[in-house]
N, C-alpha and C positions, 0 to 999 in steps of 0.2 A: 837382644833384650827380651826378657819374658815378663809379662804382667800377670800377677797372681791376685785373684779375688779370694779373700778369706771370709768365711761366714761362721758366726756364732748364733745358731738358731734358737729361737724362743717363740712361744705362742703369743706373747705380749710385746717383747722387744727382740728383734733380730739384729745383731751387730754385723757390720761389714767393714772390711779393711782392704785397701788396694795398695800393692807395692810393686815396684819394678826391680828386676834383678838383671844386672849386667856383669857377668863374671862373678867376682866376689863382692861387688858393690850393690848395696840395697838402698832404694830410695822410696820414701813415703810418697804416696800419690793422694789418697783420700781415705776417710773413714767416717763412720757415723752409725746411725741406727734407723731401722725401719720400725716405726711404732704403730701398733695396731690398736684400733679403738672399737671395732665391731662388737656387737652383743653376742653374736654366735661365733663358734669356732670356724665355721665355713667362711664367714665374712673376714675373719682375721687371716685365714689361710690365703684368701684372694688377695688381701693387702700385701702379704709377704711375697706371693708369686709376682704380683705386679711391681712391687718395690725392688725386688732383686732383679727382675727383668729390666727395669729402667736403669739400675746401676750397671748392669752388663752392657746395655746399649750405650750409655754415656762413657764408660771407662774402657770398654773393649779389652777385657782380660783374655789371655790365652788359656788359662786354667782356673778351676775353682777348687779350693780346699775347704772342707767343712768338718765341723766337730761331730763325732759320733754320739749317739744317745747312750747315756748310762743311767741305770736305775738304782737310786739309793734307797728310797723308802716308798715313795708314792707311785703306784702303777699308773694311775690316771694322769699324773703329770708327765710321766715318761711317754705315754701314748700321745699326748698332745704335742710334746716336744718332737716325737717321731714324725708326726704329721706336718709340723712346721718345717722340719728338715726336708721332708718330701716336697713341699711346696717350693722351697728354695732350690733344691736339686733340679726339679722340673724346670724352673725358670732358667737355670744355666744350661741344661741339656737341650731345651727348646732353641737355644742359640748356639748349639753345637760345641759347648764347652766340655772338655773332659773333667770329670769330678773325682777328687781324691779325698778319702776320709781318714781322719786321725782321732784317736781316743783322747780324752782330756789329759790322761797321764803322758801320752806321747808328746802332746803339745807342750805341756809344762816341762818335761824332760828336755826337749829341744831348746826351749827358751831360757829356763831358769837353771837347769841342770839337775833337777829332782822332780819326780813325777807327782809328788804330793804338795807342790808349792801353793802358797796362798795367792788369792786374786791380787792382792797388793804387790806381791813379788812379781807377778806376771806384768802388771801395769808398769812397774818400775823398769823392768828389763826391756819391754817394748819401747818405752820412752827413751831409754839409753841406746838401744840398738838402732832405732830410727832417728835418733838425734832430734826428738820432738821438743818444742819449747815447754810443754806441760803434758801431764798424764791425760790420755784420752779417757772418755767415759768407759766404765768397766766392760760393757758388752762390745764396744768398738775395739778396746784393747785385746779382748779375747779373740776377736776376728782377725786382728793384725797378727796376733801370736800364731793363729792357725796358718795364715799365709806365710809367716816366717818359718814355721815348722816345715811346711811343704818345700820351701826354698832350701832349707838345710838338708832335708831328706833327699830331694831330687839331686842336689849337688853331690851328696855322698854317694848315691847310687851311680851317678855318672862317673865319679872317680873309680869306683869299684869296677864298672864296666871297662873303663880305659885300662885299668891294671890287669884285668883278666885277658883282655885282647892283647895287651903288650906281652904278657907271659906266654900266651899261645903262639904269638909271632916268634918270640925268642926260642920257644920249644921247637917250632918247625924248622927254624934256621939251624938249630943244633941237631936236627934229625930225630928228635924224640917222638914227634907226632906226625902222622901221615894223613 
């Protein structure tokens, strides 16, 4: 079993989602938001760092998946988001978690099937895939989507590795490779 922590970073609200993966089975563990209220960015970053650290301590994930920053229009917002990501990443790394990063388009593609899906579509698919009784809050749904994206991606890469290994073994048996 692998436990994955997904993070949707934000300087005001950082979403988190925890799922368990066992073979092809996915199980919801927890989700929610770290809400910051500090006046200064430094105080908000401290809250994110401590909040994510506490989530890691409580839920004991083996890996962290986090959404990458994208800049649409506002450079200042992108910089603050990058700093929030950094605080969350540091909280995971301080507890020896490997961290995987995915773009918003990669996450939406993995969950909805198209990279430009709307937030409501992501919420709907997360609810359906995890068999939740109701849609989680938007930031928590995005974090769960990030965790699910990592699950899909890592399972696909494992299958590719097995396939490549298998073809090499068959090739050696047939005398094609030495």
